[in-house]
C-alpha positions as CSV (number, residue, x, y, z in Angstrom):
1,M,40.6,31.8,22.4
2,K,39.4,28.3,23.4
3,K,36.0,29.8,24.3
4,L,35.8,31.5,20.9
5,L,36.6,28.3,19.0
6,F,34.0,26.4,21.1
7,L,31.4,29.0,20.2
8,L,32.3,28.9,16.5
9,S,32.1,25.1,16.4
10,T,28.7,25.2,18.2
11,V,27.3,27.6,15.6
12,L,28.6,25.4,12.8
13,L,27.0,22.3,14.3
14,L,23.6,24.1,14.8
15,S,23.6,25.8,11.4
16,P,21.9,24.1,8.4
17,A,24.4,22.2,6.3
18,V,25.5,24.0,3.2
19,S,24.8,21.6,0.3
20,Q,27.4,21.0,-2.4
21,A,25.1,22.5,-4.9
22,Q,25.2,25.9,-3.1
23,T,29.0,26.0,-3.2
24,A,29.6,24.3,-6.6
25,A,31.0,26.5,-9.3
26,P,28.8,26.6,-12.5
27,D,29.8,24.0,-15.0
28,P,27.8,24.1,-18.3
29,S,29.3,20.8,-19.3
30,R,27.3,18.9,-16.8
31,I,23.8,19.8,-18.0
32,T,21.5,16.9,-18.8
33,L,17.8,16.5,-19.5
34,V,15.9,13.2,-19.7
35,I,12.3,12.8,-20.7
36,H,9.6,10.1,-21.0
37,G,6.2,10.2,-22.7
38,G,4.6,7.1,-21.3
39,A,5.1,3.3,-21.4
40,G,2.9,0.5,-22.7
41,T,2.1,-1.8,-25.6
42,I,4.2,0.1,-28.1
43,T,5.4,-2.2,-30.9
44,R,6.6,-1.5,-34.5
45,A,3.8,-3.7,-35.7
46,L,1.2,-1.3,-34.2
47,M,3.1,1.9,-35.2
48,T,2.8,3.7,-38.4
49,P,5.6,5.9,-39.8
50,E,3.3,8.9,-39.4
51,K,2.6,8.2,-35.8
52,E,6.2,7.6,-35.0
53,K,7.3,10.9,-36.7
54,A,4.6,12.8,-34.8
55,Y,5.8,11.5,-31.4
56,Q,9.4,12.1,-32.2
57,Q,8.7,15.7,-33.2
58,V,6.9,16.5,-29.9
59,L,9.5,14.7,-27.8
60,D,12.2,16.6,-29.6
61,Q,10.3,19.9,-29.0
62,A,10.1,19.0,-25.3
63,L,13.8,18.3,-25.1
64,Q,14.7,21.5,-26.9
65,A,12.5,23.6,-24.6
66,G,14.2,22.3,-21.5
67,Y,17.7,22.3,-23.1
68,A,17.4,26.0,-24.1
69,I,16.8,26.9,-20.4
70,L,19.7,24.8,-19.2
71,K,22.0,26.1,-21.9
72,K,21.4,29.7,-20.8
73,G,22.2,28.9,-17.2
74,G,18.7,28.3,-16.1
75,T,17.7,25.9,-13.3
76,S,16.8,22.3,-13.5
77,L,13.4,23.2,-12.0
78,D,12.6,25.7,-14.8
79,A,13.8,23.1,-17.3
80,V,11.6,20.2,-16.2
81,E,8.5,22.5,-15.9
82,A,9.0,23.9,-19.4
83,T,9.7,20.4,-20.9
84,V,6.6,18.9,-19.3
85,R,4.4,21.8,-20.5
86,V,5.3,21.0,-24.1
87,M,4.0,17.5,-23.7
88,E,1.0,18.6,-21.7
89,D,0.1,20.9,-24.6
90,S,0.2,18.1,-27.1
91,P,-2.8,15.8,-27.7
92,L,-0.5,12.9,-28.3
93,F,0.3,12.2,-24.6
94,N,-1.9,11.2,-21.7
95,A,-1.3,14.5,-19.8
96,G,-2.9,17.9,-20.2
97,K,-4.5,18.3,-23.6
98,G,-4.3,14.6,-24.4
99,A,-5.6,13.3,-21.0
100,V,-7.7,10.2,-21.0
101,F,-11.3,10.0,-19.8
102,T,-12.6,8.7,-16.5
103,H,-15.6,6.4,-16.3
104,E,-17.9,9.4,-16.0
105,G,-16.4,11.0,-19.1
106,R,-14.2,13.6,-17.4
107,N,-10.5,14.5,-17.8
108,E,-8.9,14.4,-14.3
109,M,-5.2,15.2,-14.2
110,D,-2.4,14.8,-11.7
111,A,1.1,16.3,-11.6
112,A,4.1,16.8,-9.3
113,I,7.4,18.6,-9.3
114,M,10.4,18.4,-6.9
115,E,13.8,20.0,-6.6
116,G,16.8,18.1,-5.3
117,Q,18.6,20.9,-3.5
118,T,16.0,21.6,-0.9
119,L,13.6,18.6,-1.2
120,K,10.8,21.1,-1.8
121,A,7.9,19.6,-3.7
122,G,4.4,20.3,-4.9
123,S,1.6,18.4,-6.5
124,V,-2.0,18.5,-7.6
125,A,-4.5,15.7,-8.2
126,G,-7.9,15.4,-9.8
127,V,-7.9,18.8,-11.5
128,T,-10.1,19.4,-14.5
129,V,-9.7,23.0,-15.7
130,I,-6.0,23.9,-15.2
131,R,-4.4,24.0,-18.6
132,N,-0.9,23.0,-17.3
133,P,-1.1,20.9,-14.1
134,I,2.7,20.9,-13.8
135,T,2.7,24.6,-13.4
136,A,0.0,24.3,-10.7
137,A,2.1,21.8,-8.9
138,R,5.0,24.2,-8.9
139,A,2.7,26.9,-7.6
140,V,1.7,24.7,-4.7
141,M,5.4,24.2,-3.9
142,E,6.4,27.8,-4.1
143,K,3.3,29.8,-3.2
144,S,1.7,27.7,-0.5
145,E,2.7,26.0,2.7
146,H,1.5,22.7,1.4
147,V,2.8,19.9,-0.8
148,M,-0.4,18.5,-2.3
149,M,-3.7,20.0,-3.3
150,V,-6.6,18.1,-4.9
151,G,-9.8,18.7,-6.9
152,P,-11.7,22.0,-6.7
153,G,-9.4,23.3,-3.9
154,A,-6.4,23.0,-6.2
155,E,-8.3,24.7,-9.0
156,T,-9.4,27.6,-6.7
157,F,-5.8,28.0,-5.6
158,A,-4.6,28.0,-9.3
159,K,-7.1,30.7,-10.2
160,E,-6.0,32.8,-7.2
161,K,-2.4,32.5,-8.4
162,G,-3.3,33.6,-11.9
163,L,-2.7,30.3,-13.7
164,E,-4.3,29.7,-17.0
165,I,-7.8,28.2,-16.6
166,V,-9.6,26.6,-19.6
167,P,-13.1,25.1,-20.1
168,A,-13.2,21.4,-19.4
169,Q,-13.9,20.9,-23.1
170,Y,-10.4,22.0,-24.0
171,F,-9.2,18.6,-22.9
172,Y,-11.6,16.7,-25.2
173,T,-10.0,14.7,-28.0
174,E,-12.0,12.3,-30.1
175,A,-9.3,9.6,-30.0
176,R,-9.3,9.5,-26.2
177,H,-13.1,9.5,-26.1
178,Q,-13.2,6.5,-28.4
179,Q,-10.7,4.8,-26.0
180,L,-13.2,5.3,-23.2
181,Q,-16.1,3.9,-25.3
182,K,-14.1,0.8,-26.1
183,A,-13.2,0.3,-22.4
184,L,-16.9,0.7,-21.4
185,Q,-17.9,-1.8,-24.0
186,E,-15.3,-4.3,-22.8
187,E,-16.6,-3.9,-19.3
188,K,-20.2,-4.5,-20.4
189,T,-19.1,-7.6,-22.3
190,A,-17.1,-8.9,-19.3
191,G,-20.2,-8.6,-17.1
192,T,-18.5,-8.5,-13.7
193,P,-20.6,-6.9,-10.9
194,D,-18.5,-3.8,-10.8
195,Q,-18.4,-3.5,-14.6
196,L,-22.1,-3.5,-15.5
197,N,-22.3,0.3,-15.4
198,A,-23.7,1.4,-18.8
199,P,-22.1,4.6,-20.3
200,T,-23.5,7.6,-18.6
201,K,-24.6,10.8,-20.2
202,A,-21.4,12.3,-18.9
203,A,-19.4,9.7,-20.8
204,E,-21.0,10.9,-24.1
205,A,-18.9,13.2,-26.3
206,P,-19.1,16.7,-24.8
207,K,-20.1,19.6,-27.0
208,K,-17.0,20.8,-28.8
209,V,-16.0,24.4,-28.5
210,K,-13.7,26.5,-30.6
211,M,-10.8,27.8,-28.5
212,K,-8.8,30.8,-29.3
213,M,-5.4,30.1,-28.0
214,K,-2.6,32.7,-27.5
215,A,0.1,32.9,-30.0
216,G,2.9,30.4,-29.4
217,K,0.7,28.2,-27.2
218,A,-0.8,25.0,-27.9
219,Q,-1.2,23.7,-30.7
220,G,-3.3,20.6,-31.2
221,S,-1.9,21.0,-34.7
222,L,-0.9,17.3,-35.0
223,P,-3.7,15.1,-36.4
224,E,-5.6,13.3,-33.7
225,N,-5.4,10.0,-35.6
226,N,-1.7,10.0,-34.7
227,I,-2.6,9.4,-31.1
228,F,-1.2,6.0,-30.1
229,T,-3.2,3.9,-27.7
230,E,-0.6,3.2,-25.0
231,G,-3.0,1.2,-22.9
232,K,-5.5,1.7,-20.1
233,K,-3.0,1.7,-17.2
234,Y,-0.2,3.8,-18.8
235,G,0.5,7.2,-20.3
236,T,2.4,9.7,-18.3
237,V,4.9,12.4,-19.2
238,G,7.9,13.3,-17.2
239,A,11.3,15.0,-17.1
240,V,14.4,14.9,-14.9
241,A,17.2,17.5,-15.2
242,L,20.7,18.4,-14.0
243,D,21.7,22.1,-14.3
244,Q,25.1,23.7,-14.4
245,F,25.0,24.3,-10.7
246,G,24.7,20.6,-10.0
247,N,21.1,20.6,-8.9
248,L,18.5,18.0,-9.8
249,A,14.8,18.3,-10.4
250,A,12.0,16.0,-11.4
251,A,8.5,16.6,-12.9
252,T,5.6,14.2,-13.8
253,S,2.2,14.8,-15.3
254,T,-0.7,12.5,-16.2
255,G,-4.3,12.0,-17.1
256,G,-4.3,8.7,-15.2
257,M,-6.0,5.5,-16.3
258,T,-8.7,5.3,-19.0
259,N,-12.1,4.5,-17.4
260,K,-10.8,5.2,-13.9
261,R,-13.4,5.6,-11.1
262,Y,-14.2,7.4,-7.9
263,G,-11.5,10.0,-7.7
264,R,-8.7,7.6,-8.3
265,V,-5.2,9.0,-8.0
266,G,-2.1,7.3,-9.3
267,D,1.6,7.5,-8.5
268,A,2.5,10.6,-10.5
269,P,1.5,13.2,-7.9
270,I,2.7,11.2,-5.0
271,I,6.2,12.3,-3.9
272,G,8.3,9.2,-3.5
273,A,6.1,7.0,-5.7
274,G,6.0,8.5,-9.1
275,T,8.2,11.6,-8.6
276,Y,11.3,12.3,-6.5
277,A,14.5,14.4,-6.6
278,D,17.4,14.6,-4.1
279,N,20.8,15.9,-4.8
280,N,22.2,13.2,-2.5
281,S,21.0,10.5,-4.8
282,C,19.1,11.1,-8.0
283,A,15.9,12.5,-9.7
284,V,13.2,10.1,-10.9
285,S,10.0,10.3,-12.9
286,C,7.8,7.2,-13.4
287,T,5.2,5.9,-15.9
288,G,3.2,2.7,-15.6
289,W,0.6,1.0,-13.6
290,G,0.3,3.5,-10.8
291,E,-1.1,1.3,-8.1
292,Y,2.1,-0.9,-8.2
293,F,4.4,2.1,-8.3
294,I,2.7,3.5,-5.2
295,R,2.9,0.2,-3.3
296,A,6.6,-0.1,-4.2
297,T,7.4,3.6,-3.6
298,V,9.3,3.3,-6.9
299,A,10.9,6.8,-7.2
300,R,12.2,6.8,-3.6
301,D,13.3,3.2,-3.9
302,V,15.6,4.0,-6.7
303,A,17.0,7.0,-4.8
304,A,17.5,4.9,-1.6
305,R,19.4,2.2,-3.5
306,V,21.7,4.9,-4.8
307,E,22.1,6.8,-1.5
308,Y,22.3,4.0,1.1
309,Q,23.5,1.0,-0.9
310,Q,25.8,3.1,-3.1
311,K,24.4,1.3,-6.2
312,P,25.2,2.7,-9.6
313,L,22.2,4.5,-11.0
314,A,21.4,2.1,-13.8
315,Q,21.6,-0.9,-11.5
316,A,19.4,0.8,-8.9
317,A,16.8,1.7,-11.4
318,Q,16.7,-1.7,-13.0
319,A,16.4,-3.5,-9.7
320,T,13.4,-1.3,-8.8
321,I,11.6,-2.0,-12.1
322,D,12.3,-5.7,-11.6
323,K,10.7,-5.4,-8.1
324,V,7.6,-3.9,-9.7
325,G,7.5,-6.7,-12.3
326,K,7.7,-9.4,-9.6
327,M,4.7,-7.7,-7.9
328,G,2.7,-8.0,-11.1
329,G,3.0,-4.3,-12.3
330,D,4.6,-2.9,-15.4
331,G,5.8,0.4,-16.7
332,G,9.1,2.3,-16.6
333,L,11.0,5.2,-15.3
334,I,13.7,7.8,-16.1
335,A,16.4,8.6,-13.6
336,L,19.4,11.0,-13.4
337,D,22.2,11.6,-10.9
338,R,24.5,14.5,-10.2
339,Q,27.3,13.0,-12.3
340,G,25.1,13.0,-15.4
341,N,24.5,9.3,-15.4
342,L,21.0,8.4,-16.7
343,A,18.8,5.3,-16.7
344,M,15.6,4.6,-18.6
345,P,14.5,1.0,-17.7
346,F,11.0,-0.4,-18.4
347,N,9.4,-3.8,-18.5
348,S,6.6,-3.0,-20.9
349,E,6.9,-3.4,-24.7
350,G,8.0,0.2,-25.2
351,M,8.4,3.6,-23.6
352,Y,8.7,7.0,-25.3
353,R,11.9,8.4,-24.0
354,G,14.8,10.6,-24.8
355,F,17.7,12.7,-23.5
356,I,20.0,15.5,-24.4
357,K,23.4,16.5,-22.9
358,A,25.5,19.6,-22.9
359,D,26.7,19.1,-26.5
360,G,23.1,19.6,-27.7
361,K,22.9,16.2,-29.3
362,S,19.5,14.6,-28.5
363,Q,18.4,11.0,-28.8
364,I,14.8,9.7,-28.9
365,L,13.8,6.1,-28.4
366,I,10.5,4.2,-28.4
367,Y,11.1,0.5,-28.5
368,K,13.3,-1.9,-26.4
369,D,16.1,-1.9,-28.9
């Protein structure tokens, strides 16, 4: 008998630990979804009622898309992907259809997704023809042995996996193109050695093409003049979710910085910097000046404060944003733990954000108050 007990205890020690999520009974009352649509210089003085209404509509559509999945017993992973896709398909946000332009006049997008139960993650960077980069990031996570793929390689992978590929012109919006022209002119006026590059032919407006989109798919129906200039260094969309099984997930997607150069990649697709999820701590999605968020490993920093210091989520999130501010960076984040506690701190003038809980009541916020 002693020998049998010894063998059983050895097996248990050597076996992978069974997470609480795997044994937890479904509880629909715990479902929560939090989203952001970018941070930056967002003030009432610069916002028109029409623009504000347009943003609120899409943010609510995104919340409802993810909530519908959670309400039906779907996973947090499915919810954050669906939520981010709605924002990627809107020209209002700097992700997918609304991505900003690089110095060369291209739209280069990054995205990442992560699930908290297994710590599996996937991301893509510098992609130009994948309609929904967040779906490509999930494909990397689930259909490859890798975590990150970049550029043409990521696009080839997406094509092989049957993801929707669109012409590069699909991502063109006049408002974003004008933002690039303004940035190029500002550089020329500044006259610094690295900023004397005149607009290249590639930076000129690409030839517009008429796209026939499938029914129920994107839209671009909102007027382009409703696009708000959130700033050169901001503009990311993201979502974090808690499903009825107690599992967390996070997803982030971005077009990066207006006028970025030389294959620049920000924090959004970097696991632990702009995106992170762990059932033992929290799920985090960031938006802001990516270079600082990378250096401060912001998403993981929030999770570490929760897991190792046992800090309340709101306190951990605020402390991390304060850390970024002291470094000279700005932006914000959304975070969610397994108890349904959420945090949405930022140190910029505004951040598009919102949340919805099990009762189906959503709240959307833009400014600091």
